[in-house]
C-alpha angles and dihedrals in degrees: 000000000000138000118239130189095181092119090055093046091048091049091050094046092052087058096045092255136116140195085269089061089060089050092049090049088053093243090119135034117231089254093053091047090052091049091051092048088053096043092244123147120272128187123275087245089063092047090048091051090052092047093049095044094049096031091235132142115246093252089064090057108041137014137182115234110207117218109241094199108107 
């Protein structure tokens, strides 16, 4: 399994924003922004802050990609 923030990045790009914008707006710490850029897990508090700030449901921020290798 893997974490993906591609839905969030796509949402931000469509609005002329980036993960760095969320950092500049003090929604994310630099560490959380780096983790998101690298598709690494962040805390639910970070995901909640993004959802509240952007008025998005959680499924528009993060998704779990299941490994299809068996």
